[in-house]
C-alpha positions as CSV (number, residue, x, y, z in Angstrom):
1,L,-49.4,36.1,106.3
2,N,-47.8,37.7,109.4
3,Q,-45.4,40.5,108.7
4,R,-43.1,39.3,111.4
5,F,-42.8,35.9,109.6
6,A,-42.1,37.6,106.2
7,A,-39.5,39.9,107.9
8,A,-37.9,36.8,109.6
9,C,-37.6,35.1,106.2
10,I,-36.0,38.1,104.5
11,V,-33.6,38.8,107.4
12,S,-32.5,35.1,107.8
13,V,-31.9,34.5,104.1
14,L,-30.0,37.9,103.6
15,L,-27.9,37.6,106.7
16,I,-26.9,34.0,106.6
17,L,-26.3,33.9,102.8
18,S,-24.3,37.1,102.7
19,S,-22.3,36.0,105.7
20,M,-21.4,32.7,104.1
21,I,-20.5,34.4,100.8
22,V,-18.2,36.8,102.5
23,L,-16.6,34.3,104.9
24,T,-16.1,31.7,102.1
25,S,-14.4,34.3,99.9
26,S,-12.2,35.2,102.9
27,Y,-11.4,31.5,103.4
28,L,-10.4,31.0,99.8
29,D,-8.1,34.0,100.0
30,E,-6.5,32.6,103.1
31,W,-6.1,29.2,101.5
32,R,-4.4,30.7,98.4
33,D,-2.2,32.8,100.8
34,Y,-1.4,29.7,102.8
35,Q,-0.3,27.8,99.7
36,S,1.9,30.7,98.6
37,R,3.4,31.0,102.1
38,V,4.3,27.3,102.2
39,T,5.8,27.4,98.7
40,T,7.8,30.5,99.5
41,Q,9.1,29.0,102.7
42,E,10.1,25.7,101.1
43,D,11.9,27.6,98.3
44,F,13.7,29.9,100.8
45,I,14.8,26.9,102.9
46,E,16.1,25.1,99.8
47,H,18.3,28.0,98.7
48,Y,19.3,29.5,102.1
49,G,18.7,26.7,104.6
50,H,21.3,26.1,107.3
51,W,21.1,24.1,110.6
52,N,21.4,27.2,112.8
53,R,18.6,29.0,110.9
54,A,16.1,26.1,111.0
55,Q,14.2,27.4,114.0
56,W,13.0,30.6,112.4
57,M,13.0,29.5,108.8
58,A,10.8,26.4,109.3
59,R,8.2,28.1,111.4
60,Q,4.8,26.3,111.4
61,T,2.2,27.8,109.1
62,R,-1.4,27.1,110.2
63,M,-3.7,25.9,107.6
64,P,-7.0,27.8,107.3
65,V,-10.1,25.7,108.4
66,H,-12.9,25.6,106.0
67,Y,-15.5,25.6,108.8
68,Q,-14.8,29.3,109.1
69,A,-17.5,29.9,106.5
70,L,-19.8,29.3,109.4
71,V,-17.8,29.8,112.5
72,L,-14.9,32.2,112.7
73,G,-13.6,30.8,116.0
74,I,-10.6,32.3,117.8
75,D,-8.7,35.0,116.0
76,R,-5.4,33.9,114.3
77,E,-2.0,35.2,115.3
78,P,-0.8,38.4,113.7
79,E,1.9,36.6,111.7
80,Q,-0.8,34.3,110.1
81,Q,-2.6,37.2,108.4
82,N,-2.6,37.6,104.7
83,F,0.4,39.2,103.0
84,V,-1.9,41.8,101.5
85,S,-5.1,42.6,103.5
86,N,-7.7,45.3,103.2
87,P,-7.5,47.5,106.3
88,V,-11.2,48.5,106.1
89,S,-12.3,45.0,107.0
90,G,-10.4,45.2,110.2
91,L,-12.5,48.1,111.4
92,F,-15.7,46.1,111.4
93,S,-16.4,42.8,113.1
94,R,-17.3,40.1,110.6
95,L,-20.8,38.5,111.0
96,D,-20.6,34.7,111.1
97,F,-23.3,32.0,111.6
98,V,-22.7,32.0,115.4
99,A,-23.2,35.8,115.7
100,I,-26.4,35.6,113.6
101,V,-27.9,32.8,115.8
102,T,-26.8,34.1,119.2
103,V,-27.7,37.8,118.6
104,I,-30.1,38.2,115.7
105,M,-32.2,35.0,116.0
106,S,-32.4,35.2,119.8
107,L,-33.7,38.8,119.6
108,M,-36.1,37.7,116.9
109,A,-37.3,34.9,119.2
110,I,-38.1,37.5,121.8
111,L,-39.9,39.7,119.4
112,F,-42.0,36.7,118.2
113,S,-43.0,35.6,121.7
114,Y,-43.2,38.6,124.0
115,D,-47.0,39.1,123.2
116,S,-47.9,35.5,122.6
117,I,-49.9,35.3,125.9
118,S,-50.1,38.9,127.1
119,G,-51.3,40.1,123.7
120,E,-54.3,37.7,123.7
121,R,-55.0,38.6,127.3
122,E,-55.2,42.3,126.3
123,A,-57.4,41.5,123.3
124,G,-59.7,39.3,125.4
125,L,-59.0,36.2,123.2
126,L,-57.5,34.3,126.2
127,K,-60.7,34.4,128.1
128,Q,-62.6,33.2,125.1
129,M,-60.2,30.2,124.6
130,L,-60.4,29.3,128.3
131,S,-64.2,29.6,128.4
132,A,-64.4,27.4,125.3
133,G,-62.8,24.6,127.2
134,A,-59.2,24.9,126.1
135,G,-56.8,24.0,128.9
136,R,-54.1,26.3,130.0
137,R,-51.4,23.7,129.3
138,S,-52.7,23.2,125.8
139,I,-52.7,27.0,125.1
140,L,-49.2,27.4,126.5
141,F,-47.6,24.6,124.7
142,G,-49.5,25.4,121.5
143,K,-48.1,28.9,121.6
144,I,-44.6,27.6,122.3
145,F,-44.4,24.9,119.7
146,G,-46.4,26.8,117.0
147,G,-44.2,29.9,117.6
148,I,-41.0,28.0,117.5
149,I,-42.0,26.3,114.2
150,S,-43.0,29.6,112.7
151,L,-39.6,31.0,113.6
152,L,-37.4,28.0,112.7
153,V,-38.9,27.7,109.2
154,P,-37.5,31.0,107.9
155,F,-34.2,30.3,109.7
156,T,-33.9,26.9,108.2
157,I,-34.6,28.4,104.7
158,G,-31.8,30.8,105.3
159,V,-29.4,28.0,106.4
160,L,-30.3,25.7,103.5
161,S,-29.7,28.6,101.0
162,G,-26.3,29.2,102.6
163,I,-25.3,25.5,102.6
164,L,-26.5,25.2,99.0
165,Y,-24.2,28.1,98.1
166,L,-21.3,26.3,99.9
167,S,-22.0,23.1,98.0
168,V,-21.8,24.7,94.6
169,R,-19.0,27.1,95.4
170,S,-15.9,26.3,93.4
171,G,-12.7,25.7,95.5
172,L,-14.6,24.5,98.6
173,Q,-14.9,20.7,98.8
174,L,-17.3,19.5,101.5
175,S,-17.4,15.9,102.7
176,L,-20.1,13.9,104.5
177,A,-18.4,14.7,107.8
178,D,-18.7,18.4,107.0
179,Y,-22.4,18.1,106.4
180,A,-22.8,16.1,109.7
181,V,-21.0,19.0,111.5
182,F,-23.5,21.4,109.8
183,L,-26.4,19.3,111.0
184,I,-25.1,19.3,114.6
185,L,-24.6,23.0,114.5
186,L,-28.1,23.4,113.1
187,A,-29.6,21.2,115.8
188,G,-27.8,23.3,118.4
189,S,-29.2,26.4,116.8
190,F,-32.7,25.0,117.0
191,F,-32.3,24.4,120.8
192,Y,-30.9,27.8,121.3
193,I,-33.6,29.7,119.5
194,S,-36.3,27.5,121.2
195,A,-34.8,28.4,124.6
196,F,-35.2,32.2,124.0
197,F,-38.7,31.7,122.5
198,A,-39.7,29.8,125.6
199,L,-38.2,32.5,127.7
200,G,-40.3,35.1,125.9
201,T,-43.4,33.0,126.3
202,L,-42.7,32.7,130.0
203,V,-42.3,36.4,130.4
204,S,-45.5,37.0,128.3
205,A,-47.5,34.6,130.5
206,R,-46.3,36.4,133.7
207,S,-47.0,39.9,132.5
208,H,-50.3,41.8,132.4
209,T,-49.5,43.8,129.3
210,S,-47.4,43.4,126.2
211,A,-45.4,46.5,126.9
212,Q,-44.3,45.0,130.3
213,A,-43.5,41.7,128.7
214,L,-41.4,43.4,126.0
215,L,-39.4,45.3,128.6
216,K,-38.9,42.2,130.8
217,A,-37.9,40.0,127.9
218,L,-35.4,42.6,126.5
219,F,-33.9,42.9,130.0
220,A,-33.5,39.2,130.2
221,W,-32.0,39.1,126.7
222,V,-29.4,41.8,127.6
223,V,-28.4,39.9,130.7
224,L,-28.1,36.5,129.1
225,V,-26.6,37.6,125.7
226,L,-24.6,40.7,126.4
227,F,-23.9,40.9,130.2
228,L,-23.2,37.5,131.6
229,P,-20.9,36.0,129.0
230,N,-18.7,39.2,128.9
231,V,-18.5,39.7,132.6
232,S,-17.8,36.0,133.5
233,P,-14.0,36.3,133.2
234,F,-14.0,39.3,135.6
235,L,-16.3,37.6,138.0
236,A,-14.0,34.5,138.0
237,A,-11.0,36.7,138.6
238,R,-12.7,38.3,141.6
239,I,-13.9,35.0,143.0
240,Y,-10.6,33.2,142.5
241,S,-7.7,35.7,142.3
242,I,-4.4,34.6,140.9
243,P,-1.1,36.5,140.4
244,S,-0.6,38.2,137.0
245,A,1.3,36.4,134.2
246,A,3.8,39.3,134.2
247,K,4.6,38.7,137.9
248,I,5.0,35.0,137.4
249,H,7.3,35.6,134.4
250,Q,9.4,38.1,136.4
251,E,9.7,35.5,139.3
252,Y,10.8,32.8,136.8
253,E,13.4,35.1,135.2
254,S,14.7,36.0,138.6
255,I,15.1,32.4,139.7
256,T,16.6,31.2,136.4
257,S,18.8,34.2,135.9
258,D,19.8,36.4,138.8
259,E,19.4,33.8,141.6
260,R,21.0,31.2,139.4
261,D,24.1,33.5,138.8
262,Q,24.4,34.2,142.5
263,I,24.3,30.5,143.4
264,V,26.9,29.7,140.7
265,R,29.2,32.4,142.0
266,Q,28.8,31.2,145.6
267,R,29.4,27.5,144.8
268,G,32.3,28.4,142.5
269,Q,34.0,30.3,145.3
270,E,33.4,27.4,147.7
271,L,34.9,25.0,145.1
272,M,37.9,27.2,144.6
273,Q,38.6,27.6,148.3
274,S,38.0,24.0,149.3
275,Q,39.5,22.0,146.4
276,F,41.6,24.4,144.3
277,P,43.1,27.0,146.5
278,D,46.3,26.9,144.5
279,L,44.5,28.3,141.5
280,I,43.3,31.5,143.3
281,T,46.3,33.5,142.1
282,L,45.8,32.3,138.6
283,F,42.5,34.2,138.3
284,T,44.1,37.5,139.3
285,L,45.9,37.4,135.9
286,N,44.6,38.5,132.5
287,R,43.7,36.0,129.8
288,N,47.0,36.1,128.0
289,Q,49.0,35.6,131.2
290,V,46.8,32.6,132.1
291,A,47.4,31.1,128.7
292,E,51.2,31.5,129.1
293,R,51.2,30.0,132.6
294,L,49.2,27.0,131.4
295,A,51.4,26.5,128.4
296,A,54.5,26.6,130.5
297,D,53.3,24.3,133.3
298,P,51.6,21.0,132.1
299,A,50.7,20.1,135.7
300,L,49.0,23.4,136.3
301,K,47.2,23.0,133.0
302,E,45.9,19.6,134.1
303,R,44.9,21.0,137.5
304,Y,43.1,23.9,135.7
305,A,41.2,21.4,133.5
306,K,39.9,19.5,136.5
307,Y,38.7,22.8,138.0
308,A,37.0,23.7,134.8
309,S,35.3,20.3,134.6
310,A,34.1,20.6,138.2
311,Y,32.9,24.2,137.6
312,D,30.9,23.0,134.5
313,R,29.2,20.3,136.7
314,I,28.3,23.0,139.2
315,I,26.7,25.1,136.4
316,A,24.8,22.1,135.1
317,D,23.5,21.2,138.6
318,V,22.4,24.8,139.3
319,N,20.7,25.1,136.0
320,R,18.8,21.9,136.7
321,E,17.9,22.9,140.2
322,Q,16.8,26.4,139.3
323,G,15.0,25.2,136.2
324,A,13.0,22.7,138.3
325,K,12.3,25.5,140.9
326,G,11.1,27.9,138.2
327,G,9.1,25.1,136.5
328,K,7.1,24.4,139.7
329,I,6.1,28.1,139.7
330,I,5.0,28.0,136.1
331,E,3.2,24.7,136.6
332,A,1.4,26.0,139.7
333,F,0.4,29.1,137.8
334,D,-0.9,27.0,134.8
335,V,-3.1,25.0,137.3
336,Q,-4.4,28.2,138.8
337,S,-5.0,29.7,135.4
338,K,-6.9,26.6,134.2
339,Y,-9.0,26.6,137.3
340,Q,-9.9,30.3,136.8
341,E,-10.6,29.6,133.2
342,N,-13.0,26.7,134.0
343,L,-14.7,28.9,136.6
344,A,-15.2,31.6,134.0
345,A,-16.6,29.1,131.6
346,W,-18.9,27.7,134.2
347,I,-20.3,31.2,135.0
348,A,-20.6,32.0,131.3
349,S,-22.5,28.7,130.8
350,L,-25.4,30.0,132.8
351,S,-26.1,31.9,129.6
352,P,-27.5,29.9,126.6
353,L,-25.2,32.0,124.4
354,A,-22.1,30.7,126.0
355,D,-23.2,27.1,125.7
356,F,-24.0,27.5,122.0
357,V,-20.6,29.3,121.4
358,F,-18.7,26.5,123.1
359,L,-20.6,24.0,121.0
360,A,-19.8,25.9,117.8
């Protein structure tokens, strides 16, 4: 009979069901677009395929994942977008199951629990329960478990209505493994919502008035949901600083291009002066004159061929050495980047939101 319970039922059903309807329709559009893209690519390769065009003609096309009806995940690359897309949808972020749980349901858990203890303290009911012999632990856990159940019931109704829609939606075939994934995600949602309800109850028990409890609970919600996950990459970058990717790319290009050319020229000059000094005058001529000299003198032509072979070996050796040198820089940068990424993930994991998003 509580208005908050009725509001939670309405909000859960409307948000979850509408989100699944929109995202399922989007997935089916992407699936049809994927099939059209593959068919067009195969037809193009069949008619215009050539070995020197294979790299760009046979580009991998990523298949859409049907779990995006619940979890959008990481955005796709620009070239994977639909051939025809509505620009209006790009102006607004799409609401998926993860966003509903992490933002809406966590906030609803705060609103359900902020006055669970402080409200009864203000009304004088807490003294009556304690004087009647009810233990503090019984009151506290009764509030927590009773409130969590009253919040999870409307949420579960909304989830079941959404999964029912997915089950009967034509074009979307779900297997037993898919339902198992949904159950795992639902269990994670239960733990996440329960954590924020417990947080609201803790704040309520440590506050004298409901107004104070609401302000404290909302502050904690903002820190855990909005602040900490978003600021974690910047904190990790300040704690463990690494060079920029642009700088590393510039160093790699310098090693494998400019420095490589300089070494090749130096070793080529050393080769010429030490082993082929008789060919120095040959390189002062233009191409036509060199061709005439080589055609007229077979011994000189053989000598020039030996020089060209030795020079090619120099180029291959320098390419291998500079490639290995540049590869070590890239490898070291990848290790540093991975460490910074893990540090950011660890900092973000201090928030229940990040843990649930990683699970999803």
